[in-house]
C-alpha positions in Angstrom: -10.6 -1.2 -12.3 -12.1 -4.0 -14.4 -14.3 -5.4 -11.7 -15.4 -8.0 -14.3 -11.8 -9.8 -14.5 -12.0 -10.2 -10.7 -15.6 -11.3 -10.6 -14.8 -13.6 -13.5 -11.7 -15.1 -11.9 -13.4 -15.7 -8.7 -16.4 -17.7 -10.4 -13.9 -19.8 -11.7 -11.7 -20.4 -8.7 -15.1 -21.4 -6.8 -16.3 -23.4 -9.3 -13.3 -25.7 -9.7 -12.8 -25.7 -5.7 -16.5 -27.1 -5.2 -16.2 -29.4 -8.1 -13.2 -30.7 -6.4 -15.4 -31.0 -3.3 -17.7 -32.8 -4.9 -15.6 -35.2 -6.2 -14.1 -35.7 -2.8 -17.5 -36.5 -1.6 -18.4 -38.8 -4.3 -14.9 -41.0 -3.6 -15.7 -40.9 0.2 -19.3 -42.3 -0.4 -17.7 -44.7 -2.7 -15.0 -45.9 -0.4 -16.9 -46.0 2.7 -19.4 -48.0 1.0 -22.4 -45.5 1.9 -25.9 -47.0 1.2 -28.7 -46.1 3.3 -30.6 -42.9 1.7 -30.3 -41.2 5.1 -26.6 -41.1 5.4 -25.8 -40.1 1.7 -28.3 -37.4 2.4 -26.3 -36.2 5.4 -23.4 -36.4 3.0 -25.0 -34.4 0.0 -26.3 -31.9 2.7 -22.8 -31.3 4.0 -21.6 -30.9 0.3 -24.2 -28.2 -0.5 -23.6 -26.2 2.3 -19.6 -26.6 1.7 -20.1 -25.4 -1.7 -21.8 -22.2 0.1 -19.2 -21.8 2.2 -16.8 -21.8 -0.3 -18.2 -18.8 -1.9 -17.7 -16.8 1.2 -14.3 -18.3 2.2 -12.4 -18.5 -1.1 -11.5 -14.9 -1.3 -10.7 -14.2 2.3 -8.9 -17.5 3.4 -5.1 -17.5 3.7 -3.5 -19.2 0.6 -2.0 -22.9 0.9 0.4 -23.3 -1.7 0.6 -26.8 -3.1 3.6 -27.4 -5.5 2.7 -29.9 -7.9 2.9 -28.1 -11.3 5.8 -28.4 -13.4 8.3 -25.6 -13.4 8.6 -23.7 -16.5 12.0 -23.2 -18.1 13.8 -19.9 -17.8 12.9 -18.7 -21.2 9.3 -19.4 -21.2 6.9 -16.4 -20.1 4.3 -17.4 -17.8 1.1 -16.4 -18.9 -0.9 -15.4 -15.5 -4.4 -14.0 -14.9 -5.4 -10.5 -14.1 -4.2 -9.3 -10.9 -6.7 -7.4 -8.5 -9.4 -6.9 -10.9 -7.3 -5.7 -14.1 -7.6 -7.6 -17.1 -4.8 -9.2 -19.2 -5.2 -6.8 -21.9 -4.1 -3.8 -19.7 -7.5 -2.2 -20.2 -9.6 -0.7 -17.5 -13.0 0.3 -17.5 -14.0 1.3 -14.0 -12.9 4.5 -12.5 -11.3 5.8 -15.7 -11.4 9.6 -16.5 -12.9 11.0 -19.8 -9.2 11.2 -21.0 -8.8 7.5 -21.3 -7.8 6.1 -25.0 -10.9 6.0 -27.3 -10.1 2.8 -28.6 -10.8 0.7 -25.5 -13.7 -1.8 -26.1 -17.1 -0.8 -24.7 -17.2 -4.0 -23.3 -14.7 -6.9 -22.8 -15.9 -10.5 -23.0 -15.3 -10.9 -19.6 -17.8 -8.3 -18.8 -20.2 -9.9 -21.3 -19.7 -13.4 -19.2 -20.3 -11.7 -15.8 -23.5 -10.3 -17.0 -24.7 -13.2 -18.7 -24.0 -14.6 -15.0 -25.6 -12.1 -13.3 -28.7 -12.4 -15.2 -29.0 -16.2 -15.0 -28.8 -16.1 -11.3 -31.5 -13.2 -11.3 -33.9 -15.2 -13.2 -33.4 -18.4 -11.3 -33.2 -16.5 -7.7 -36.8 -14.9 -9.0 -38.1 -18.3 -10.1 -37.5 -19.8 -6.7 -38.7 -16.7 -4.8 -42.1 -16.9 -6.7 -42.2 -20.5 -5.7 -42.1 -19.9 -2.1 -44.3 -16.6 -2.6 -46.9 -18.9 -3.7 -46.2 -21.4 -1.0 -46.7 -18.7 1.5 -50.0 -18.3 -0.4 -51.0 -21.6 -0.1 -50.1 -21.7 3.8 -52.0 -18.6 4.1 -55.2 -20.2 2.6 -55.0 -23.3 4.2 -57.2 -23.8 7.4 -56.3 -25.7 10.5 -57.1 -29.0 11.4 -58.7 -28.6 15.1 -59.3 -32.1 15.5 -56.2 -33.9 13.7 -53.5 -35.9 15.3 -51.0 -33.5 15.6 -51.0 -29.5 15.9 -49.2 -28.3 12.7 -51.8 -30.0 10.6 -53.7 -27.9 8.2 -56.3 -28.2 5.1 -55.4 -27.2 1.9 -57.7 -27.0 -1.4 -55.2 -26.5 -3.9 -53.0 -29.5 -3.5 -53.5 -33.1 -4.5 -50.6 -34.9 -2.2 -49.7 -34.1 1.1 -47.0 -32.2 1.7 -44.5 -30.4 4.3 -43.3 -26.4 4.5 -41.4 -24.5 6.8 -38.8 -25.2 9.1 -39.0 -22.7 12.1 -42.6 -23.1 11.8 -43.7 -26.2 10.0 -46.9 -27.4 8.6 -48.3 -30.6 7.4 -50.8 -29.8 4.5 -53.3 -32.3 3.4 -55.6 -32.0 0.4 -59.3 -31.8 1.1 -60.7 -35.2 1.5 -58.0 -36.5 3.7 -61.1 -37.5 6.4 -62.1 -40.1 3.7 -59.2 -42.0 3.7 -58.3 -45.3 5.6 -56.6 -45.5 8.8 -53.5 -47.3 7.5 -53.1 -44.6 4.8 -53.7 -41.6 7.1 -51.1 -43.2 9.4 -48.6 -43.9 6.7 -48.8 -40.2 5.5 -48.6 -38.4 8.8 -45.7 -40.3 9.9 -44.1 -39.7 6.4 -44.8 -36.2 6.8 -43.6 -35.9 10.3 -40.1 -37.4 9.6 -39.7 -34.7 7.1 -40.6 -32.2 9.7 -38.4 -33.8 12.0 -35.3 -34.0 9.4 -35.5 -30.5 8.6 -35.7 -31.3 5.0 -37.6 -28.5 3.8 -34.6 -26.5 5.3 -32.2 -28.6 3.3 -34.3 -28.1 0.3 -34.0 -24.3 0.5 -30.9 -24.4 0.9 -30.1 -26.7 -2.4 -32.5 -24.4 -4.3 -30.4 -21.2 -3.4 -27.0 -23.0 -4.0 -28.4 -24.1 -7.7 -29.8 -20.2 -8.4 -26.1 -19.4 -7.4 -24.5 -21.9 -9.4 -26.8 -22.1 -12.2 -23.9 -22.9 -14.4 -22.4 -25.8 -12.5 -24.0 -29.2 -13.3 -23.0 -30.3 -9.6 -25.7 -27.9 -8.1 -28.6 -29.4 -10.3 -27.4 -32.6 -9.5 -26.9 -32.2 -5.7 -30.3 -30.6 -5.7 -32.2 -33.6 -7.3 -30.0 -35.9 -5.3 -31.2 -34.4 -1.9 -35.0 -34.4 -2.9 -34.8 -38.0 -4.0 -33.0 -39.0 -1.0 -35.2 -37.3 1.3 -38.3 -39.1 0.1 -36.3 -42.5 0.6 -35.1 -41.7 3.9 -38.7 -40.8 5.2 -40.0 -44.2 3.5 -37.5 -45.9 5.6 -38.4 -44.2 8.9 -41.9 -44.8 8.5 -41.5 -48.4 7.5 -39.5 -48.9 10.7 -42.6 -47.4 12.6 -45.4 -49.0 10.8 -43.8 -52.1 9.7 -46.8 -52.7 7.2 -44.9 -52.8 3.9 -47.9 -53.3 1.7 -50.0 -50.8 3.3 -47.5 -47.8 3.1 -46.9 -48.9 -0.7 -50.3 -48.8 -1.3 -50.6 -45.3 0.3 -47.6 -44.0 -1.9 -49.5 -45.5 -5.1 -52.7 -43.7 -3.9 -50.9 -40.4 -3.9 -49.3 -41.0 -7.4 -52.8 -41.8 -8.8 -54.1 -38.3 -7.1 -51.3 -36.8 -8.7 -52.6 -37.9 -12.2 -56.1 -36.9 -11.6 -55.5 -33.8 -10.3 -57.3 -32.0 -12.8 -55.3 -28.6 -13.0 -54.7 -28.4 -9.3 -51.1 -27.2 -8.5 -49.0 -30.1 -7.1 -46.4 -28.4 -5.0 -42.6 -29.4 -5.2 -42.1 -28.8 -1.4 -41.7 -32.2 0.0 -44.6 -33.6 -1.5 -45.0 -37.3 -0.5 -45.4 -38.8 -3.9 -43.8 -37.6 -7.3 -45.1 -39.9 -10.5 -41.2 -40.0 -11.9 -40.3 -41.4 -8.4 -42.9 -43.7 -7.2 -42.2 -46.8 -9.3 -38.4 -47.1 -7.6 -39.6 -46.2 -4.1 -42.4 -49.0 -4.6 -39.8 -51.3 -5.4 -37.3 -50.5 -2.5 -40.7 -50.4 0.0 -41.6 -54.3 -1.2 -38.3 -55.7 -1.4 -38.3 -58.1 1.5 -34.5 -58.8 1.1 -33.6 -55.4 2.0 -33.3 -54.4 5.5 -34.5 -51.1 6.7 -31.9 -48.8 8.1 -32.4 -46.2 10.9 -31.6 -42.5 10.4 -28.4 -40.7 11.1 -28.0 -39.8 14.7 -26.6 -36.9 15.9 -23.5 -38.6 17.2 -22.7 -39.3 13.3 -23.9 -35.8 12.2 -21.3 -34.3 14.6 -18.5 -36.7 13.3 -19.6 -35.9 9.9 -19.4 -32.3 10.2 -15.7 -32.4 11.9 -14.5 -34.5 9.1 -16.0 -32.0 6.7 -14.6 -28.7 8.2 -10.7 -29.5 7.2 -11.9 -30.7 3.7 -13.9 -27.6 3.1 -10.9 -25.2 4.5 -8.4 -27.1 2.3 -10.8 -26.7 -0.8 -11.2 -23.0 -0.1 -7.5 -22.0 0.8 -5.7 -24.6 -1.7 -3.5 -22.7 -4.5 -1.4 -25.0 -7.0 2.2 -23.5 -7.2 4.9 -24.6 -9.4 7.2 -27.2 -8.1 10.4 -25.7 -7.0 13.2 -26.9 -9.6 16.8 -26.2 -10.3 17.4 -23.3 -12.3 20.3 -22.9 -14.8 23.1 -20.5 -14.4 22.3 -17.0 -14.9 22.3 -15.2 -18.3 22.2 -11.7 -19.2 18.6 -11.2 -19.0 17.3 -12.9 -15.7 18.9 -13.8 -12.2 20.1 -17.2 -11.3 17.0 -18.5 -9.3 13.8 -17.9 -11.2 11.2 -16.1 -8.6 7.8 -18.0 -7.4 5.8 -16.1 -9.4 2.5 -18.1 -8.8 3.3 -17.8 -5.1 4.0 -14.6 -4.8 0.9 -13.6 -7.1 -1.2 -15.9 -4.4 0.3 -13.8 -1.4 -0.5 -10.8 -3.3 -4.1 -11.4 -3.7 -4.5 -12.3 -0.3 -2.4 -8.8 0.9 -3.1 -6.6 -2.0 -1.9 -3.7 0.3 1.7 -5.3 0.8 3.5 -3.1 -1.2 6.9 -4.4 -0.7 6.1 -7.6 -1.9 4.3 -6.2 -4.8 7.1 -4.1 -5.7 9.5 -7.2 -5.9 6.9 -8.8 -8.1 7.0 -6.0 -10.3 10.8 -5.8 -10.3 10.8 -9.6 -11.2 8.4 -9.2 -14.2 10.6 -6.8 -15.7 13.8 -9.1 -15.3 11.9 -11.8 -16.9 10.3 -9.2 -19.8 6.6 -10.5 -18.8 4.8 -7.4 -19.7 1.1 -7.7 -19.0 1.0 -8.7 -15.2 3.8 -6.0 -14.5 1.6 -3.5 -15.9 -1.6 -4.4 -14.2 0.0 -4.5 -10.8 1.4 -0.9 -11.8 -2.1 0.3 -12.8 -3.4 -1.0 -9.3 -0.5 0.5 -7.3 -1.6 4.1 -9.5 -5.3 3.5 -8.3 -4.7 2.1 -5.0 -1.7 3.6 -3.3 -0.7 6.7 -5.5 1.1 8.2 -2.0 3.5 5.5 -2.1 7.1 5.9 -3.5 7.1 2.6 -5.1 4.3 3.6 -7.2 6.2 6.6 -8.3 9.1 4.5 -9.0 7.3 1.7 -11.0 5.0 4.2 -13.1 8.4 5.3 -14.4 8.6 2.1 -16.5 5.8 2.9 -18.2 7.5 4.9 -20.9 5.8 7.2 -23.8 8.0 5.2 -26.2 6.3 1.9 -27.4 8.9 -1.0 -26.9 8.8 -4.6 -25.7 7.9 -3.1 -22.3 4.6 -1.3 -23.2 3.0 0.4 -26.0 1.5 4.3 -26.2 -1.8 2.8 -24.8 -0.3 1.6 -21.8 1.4 4.9 -21.3 -2.0 6.9 -22.1 -3.8 4.7 -19.5 -1.2 5.4 -17.1 -1.5 9.2 -17.7 -5.0 8.9 -17.4 -4.9 7.2 -14.3 -1.9 9.4 -12.8 -4.5 12.5 -13.5 -7.5 11.1 -11.9 -5.3 10.6 -8.7 -4.2 14.3 -8.9 -7.8 15.5 -9.2 -8.6 13.4 -6.3 -5.6 14.4 -4.3 -4.9 17.7 -5.2 -3.9 18.4 -1.5 -1.6 15.6 -1.0 2.0 16.8 -1.7 2.9 12.9 -2.0 0.6 12.2 -4.6 1.6 15.1 -6.7 5.2 14.4 -6.5 4.8 10.7 -7.8 2.6 12.2 -10.5 5.2 14.4 -11.3 7.8 11.4 -11.3 6.0 9.8 -13.9 5.5 12.8 -16.3 8.9 14.0 -15.9 10.4 11.0 -17.4 12.3 11.2 -20.5 10.1 12.0 -23.6 7.1 12.6 -21.3 5.2 15.8 -20.1 8.0 18.1 -18.2 5.3 21.2 -18.1 3.1 19.0 -16.1 5.6 17.6 -14.0 7.1 21.2 -13.0 3.4 22.1 -12.4 3.1 19.4 -9.9 6.0 19.5 -8.1 5.9 23.6 -7.5 2.4 22.6 -6.0 3.7 19.8 -3.8 6.5 22.3 -2.4 3.8 24.8 -1.6 1.6 22.2 0.1 4.8 20.8 2.0 8.1 22.3 2.0 10.3 19.3 1.8 13.7 19.1 0.6 12.9 15.8 -1.5 10.7 17.8 -3.6 13.0 20.5 -4.1 15.6 17.8 -5.4 12.9 16.4 -7.8 12.4 19.8 -9.5 16.3 20.4 -9.6 16.6 16.8 -11.6 13.9 17.7 -13.8 15.3 20.9 -14.9 19.0 19.3 -14.8 18.0 16.4 -17.2 16.1 18.8 -19.6 19.2 20.9 -19.4 21.4 18.0 -20.2 19.3 16.0 -22.4 18.6 19.1 -24.7 22.5 19.8 -24.8 23.2 16.2 -26.1 25.0 14.5 -23.2 27.4 12.3 -25.1 27.2 9.6 -22.3 23.7 9.1 -23.2 22.9 10.0 -27.1 19.6 8.4 -27.6 17.1 10.4 -26.0 15.6 13.5 -27.4 15.6 16.6 -25.9 12.9 19.4 -25.2 14.3 22.9 -26.3 11.0 24.8 -25.5 10.9 23.2 -21.7 14.8 23.7 -21.3 14.4 27.4 -22.0 11.5 27.9 -20.0 13.5 26.3 -17.0 16.7 28.6 -17.8 14.5 31.8 -17.8 12.6 30.5 -14.5 16.0 29.8 -12.6 17.9 32.7 -13.9 14.6 35.2 -11.9 14.3 33.0 -8.9 15.2 33.6 -5.6 14.8 29.9 -4.5 18.2 29.4 -2.8 17.7 25.5 -2.3 16.6 25.1 -6.0 19.3 27.1 -7.4 22.3 25.4 -5.3 21.0 21.8 -6.4 20.5 22.5 -9.9 23.9 24.4 -10.0 25.5 21.2 -8.2 23.8 19.0 -11.0 25.2 20.8 -13.9 28.8 21.4 -12.3 29.0 17.5 -11.6 29.0 17.2 -15.5 32.6 16.4 -16.9 33.9 15.4 -13.1 35.0 11.8 -12.5 32.9 10.3 -11.2 29.7 11.9 -11.6 26.1 11.4 -12.0 26.1 11.2 -15.9 29.1 8.2 -15.9 32.9 8.5 -16.1 32.8 12.1 -17.1 32.6 14.1 -20.1 35.6 16.1 -22.4 33.9 19.5 -21.9 36.4 20.8 -24.7 35.1 18.3 -27.0 31.2 19.5 -26.2 30.7 23.0 -26.0 27.3 23.0 -25.5 27.8 21.0 -21.9 30.6 23.2 -21.0 28.2 26.0 -21.2 26.0 24.2 -18.6 28.8 23.8 -16.3 29.3 27.5 -16.6 25.5 28.2 -16.0 25.6 25.8 -13.1 28.7 27.8 -11.4 26.5 30.8 -12.0 23.5 29.2 -10.2 25.7 28.0 -7.2 26.8 31.4 -6.8 23.5 32.9 -6.8 22.0 30.5 -4.4 24.9 31.8 -1.8 23.5 35.0 -2.1 19.9 34.3 -1.6 20.5 31.4 0.9 19.7 27.9 1.3 16.6 28.5 3.0 15.2 31.2 0.8 12.5 28.6 -0.7 10.9 27.6 3.1 10.2 31.3 3.4 11.5 32.0 6.7 9.9 34.8 8.9 12.6 37.3 10.3 13.8 36.6 13.6 12.3 38.0 16.4 14.7 40.3 19.0 14.3 37.2 21.5 15.2 34.5 18.9 18.7 36.0 18.0 20.4 35.7 21.5 21.8 32.1 21.5 19.9 29.7 23.9 22.3 27.2 26.0 22.9 24.1 24.6 22.2 20.7 26.9 23.9 17.9 26.0 22.3 15.1 27.7 18.5 16.5 28.6 16.2 14.3 30.9 13.3 13.0 29.4 10.2 12.5 31.3 7.8 11.7 28.6 8.7 10.2 25.3 6.3 9.6 22.1 7.4 7.0 19.6 6.9 7.9 16.3 4.2 6.7 13.8 6.0 4.8 11.1 4.8 6.1 7.6 3.4 3.3 5.4 5.7 4.4 2.6 8.8 3.8 4.5 7.8 0.8 6.0 6.7 -0.4 2.2 10.4 -0.2 1.2 11.7 -1.5 4.8 13.2 1.8 5.4 14.7 1.7 9.3 16.8 4.9 10.3 17.8 7.2 13.0 16.6 10.7 12.6 18.6 13.4 14.4 16.7 16.4 15.7 17.8 19.7 17.2 15.0 20.6 19.8 14.1 23.7 21.5 13.1 23.0 25.2 10.7 25.5 26.8 11.1 26.5 30.3 8.2 24.2 31.1 9.9 21.2 29.8 8.1 20.9 26.5 9.3 21.2 22.8 8.6 24.6 21.5 10.5 23.6 18.1 12.1 21.0 16.3 14.2 20.4 12.9 15.8 17.4 11.5 19.6 17.8 11.3 20.3 14.4 9.5 18.0 11.6 8.4 15.8 10.1 5.3 13.4 12.6 4.2 10.7 10.2 4.2 10.6 9.9 8.1 11.1 13.6 8.7 7.8 14.7 8.9 7.0 11.8 11.6 9.9 12.4 14.0 9.1 16.2 14.3 5.5 15.2 15.0 6.6 12.6 17.6 9.4 14.5 19.3 7.1 17.9 19.5 5.0 15.7 22.0 8.1 14.8 24.1 8.2 16.5 27.6 12.0 17.2 29.3 12.7 17.8 32.6 13.3 21.9 32.6 16.7 23.0 32.3 17.9 25.0 35.4 20.4 28.0 35.4 21.2 29.3 38.8 18.2 27.3 40.0 15.8 29.5 37.2 14.2 27.4 34.6 15.4 28.4 31.1 14.8 27.9 27.5 17.5 25.4 26.2 18.8 23.6 22.8 19.3 20.0 22.8 19.9 17.3 20.1 17.9 14.3 20.3 17.5 11.2 18.1 14.4 9.3 17.1 14.8 5.6 16.2 12.4 4.0 13.2 12.5 0.1 13.5 10.6 -2.1 11.2 10.7 -4.4 14.4 9.0 -2.2 16.6 12.3 -1.9 19.0 12.3 1.6 20.9 16.2 1.2 20.9 18.1 3.9 18.9 21.2 2.8 17.0 22.8 5.9 17.9 22.8 7.3 21.0 24.5 10.8 21.1 24.1 11.6 24.7 25.7 8.5 26.1 29.5 8.8 27.2 32.0 6.2 27.0 35.4 5.5 28.3 38.3 6.1 26.3 41.6 4.0 26.4 43.0 6.4 29.0 40.0 6.5 31.0 38.9 9.5 30.0 35.2 10.2 29.3 34.5 10.9 25.5 31.5 11.2 23.1 29.9 8.0 22.1 30.7 6.5 18.8 27.4 6.7 16.5 26.3 3.5 15.3 25.5 4.8 11.8 26.6 8.0 10.1 26.1 9.6 6.7 29.1 10.0 4.0 29.1 11.6 0.4 28.9 9.0 -2.5 32.3 10.2 -3.7 34.2 9.9 -0.5 32.6 6.2 -0.1 33.4 5.2 -3.2 37.2 5.2 -2.2 36.3 2.6 0.1 34.8 0.2 -2.1 36.9 -2.7 -2.4 35.0 -5.3 -4.4 32.2 -4.7 -6.9 30.1 -6.3 -9.2 29.3 -4.9 -12.8 25.2 -4.7 -13.2 23.9 -7.0 -15.9 22.2 -5.0 -18.8 18.9 -6.1 -19.0 18.1 -7.5 -22.4 14.7 -6.0 -22.1 16.4 -2.5 -21.6 18.7 -2.8 -24.5 15.9 -3.6 -26.8 13.7 -0.8 -25.8 16.8 1.9 -25.9 16.3 2.3 -22.1 19.8 4.1 -20.7 20.4 6.2 -17.7 21.7 6.0 -14.2 20.1 4.3 -11.3 21.1 6.2 -7.8 20.6 4.1 -4.8 20.6 4.8 -1.0 22.6 2.1 0.8 23.1 1.2 4.2 26.8 -0.5 4.4 27.3 -2.6 7.7 29.8 -2.6 10.1 31.9 -5.2 8.1 31.5 -3.5 4.7 28.7 -5.2 3.1 25.5 -3.7 2.2 22.5 -4.5 4.4 19.9 -2.3 3.1 19.1 -0.2 -0.1 16.2 1.5 -1.9 16.1 3.4 -5.1 16.2 7.2 -5.3 16.0 7.7 -8.8 15.9 5.6 -12.1 14.2 3.5 -14.4 12.7 0.6 -12.4 14.1 -2.2 -14.9 17.7 -0.8 -14.5 16.8 -0.3 -10.8 16.1 -4.0 -10.5 19.6 -5.1 -12.0 21.4 -2.2 -10.1 20.2 -3.3 -6.7 21.3 -7.1 -7.8 24.6 -5.5 -8.2 24.9 -3.2 -5.6 23.8 -5.8 -3.0 27.1 -8.1 -3.6 29.3 -5.0 -3.3 31.7 -5.0 -0.4 33.4 -1.9 1.1 36.1 -1.3 4.0 34.9 -1.0 7.2 34.6 2.8 8.2 35.8 3.3 11.7 35.1 6.3 14.1 37.0 6.9 17.0 38.1 3.6 16.5 35.0 1.9 16.1 33.0 0.6 13.2 29.9 2.3 12.2 27.4 1.7 9.4 27.3 4.2 6.8 24.4 5.5 4.7 25.3 6.8 1.2 24.2 7.1 -2.3 25.8 5.3 -5.1 25.1 5.9 -9.0 25.1 3.2 -11.0 25.3 4.2 -14.7 23.7 2.1 -17.6 25.2 2.9 -21.3 25.0 0.7 -24.2 
């Protein structure tokens, strides 16, 4: 990840915000007519502290969008800055493996700018540190004045004027020869320096110095430091005049200090709270001798508290405010974009503050697809590969980076994504989800099917999951169909060598699940409807007809080896052969709720998982398997149910093992009430008990298609047309009891096409599905073809 882009964006944001803070403070001083040096010094002290706070709060504060920018017209492309550390060019320089493209620049201008900033900050911080080291040496070399007027008085031979150093343990340093001063002069000096101590001016000067080192490029930081130094002297002059009352004596003491500075003969003149600086003496003497000027008092604690109380909301707003485009009426949708333009700036601000909210990031990527906004979309996909390779959303969106150059991405973008995925595979070689997502990327049309096959085989060894088998079956099936030249999608090139290899492997395979799924995919060619469109005339396409024949052979072979052959199931033991009694409603003593998988939460997946459990004689679960449910929730449901405890099942008064069916609910709102309760009993119209009607059932796509009453054809994205992208999008949808589509998630397909498919399917309406006379929700798969 290119840290320089993030750092540069951060510096720019803090610079603009701090400048705004200074401007508001200046306006406040002018409007309120703040004239006294002490009051203005207090205002600029709070402003410097605010600049320092902004540097800390800006990246962590929740954003406050302010819609003041004009909304861009729909056809205009919004140019946004790099996202989460990714440069606008799409090049990544941090954490990239050696396989990254060789034509990437060695150092971007952003990196050069950051190095220049760091070098400047280091130089100024070193200069500041050296100054305070020398000050510490001065203090160490000074001698305490035993008979002095105050305890913190010291004498130093290295200085020519009085000065004050330190905060928690302040010291007033006087030059040698101070004992020869007149009493009036000594009193003026002591009152002035003690006022510095009382006000804590040394600490304020140190704060301003650090702020100037951090913001050395910011004119406001330099201006604030100079203002604070001058105002501190003026405020001490005023306090000393109030106590002494003799303007001429004080002015003469100041003039003597200025003369001592000029005749110092090489001795050091320290900058820390020195009483006299030649550049300011004339102005200060004029103020002191101005009889018309009323000498003000200092800032009381109550006024300090009021100033801080008023400043904190301002600092909060300055650190959290985000400018966003104003909402405006959008024109009627065209074939390239939805009707309401998304709030890109608002979503970018949210994602920057909540980077791991993959649901919003996925929505942002989808909308960038629909509006043909290239670079921010690529940056987000790269970020997801690097930070969340295990997420299904990452696997889906990365498929949108095609091996073929187009308006959506070029070959370098694909190589970048390929390098990132190879790195993640190396780092997470034991994570089946990461391997499967990488395989999804490499297995796309024109990609690297051999690498995808290797990753899927490894994922299935790590975690026997039917979803990985389906993905491998789809990889093989698509290879066969594209190589045969499916007339529905003639643009894609085939891969004869991989297709021949896959066919040989399947002919020798004893994996019943894989054989069945590849065979079912191939036999669907030519049927209406099928996963590849409206069907194909096999008589006119002998190559596809051969595939259908091969598919039938695979289905027959799968029946010979059994559907569970891929799970390497051990032979049953004799005691397992005899059937166990089945219990319809076991009593649950202790229930553990499942841990929601992050990937499922990211796509807002809610579902009920039906499991068959084996209850031991002690009431504990000995085995559990999923009958119906989403594959992403399978492992979490099994893990939770294995911790349940039931009341022992009794037969003739003796505890016995039994089999029961349970349901595990997954709810985004955290509720624990299942949508389906198979153990409850309901009363029929005749008063007889009957099984409860499930609230959600799963129905095959072809069966549910017959209930479709109203459909909307998807709008083919122009960007997909221009890039020659075709194919079928498979969506898993939940149909509500009233027949509307309430939930959906992408199972397979190009993300650009998937976005268009989701927009269309979300408006479909089905006839309500009744079970036992009651409406139920339906989970099904729909296929949405896109063909130019």
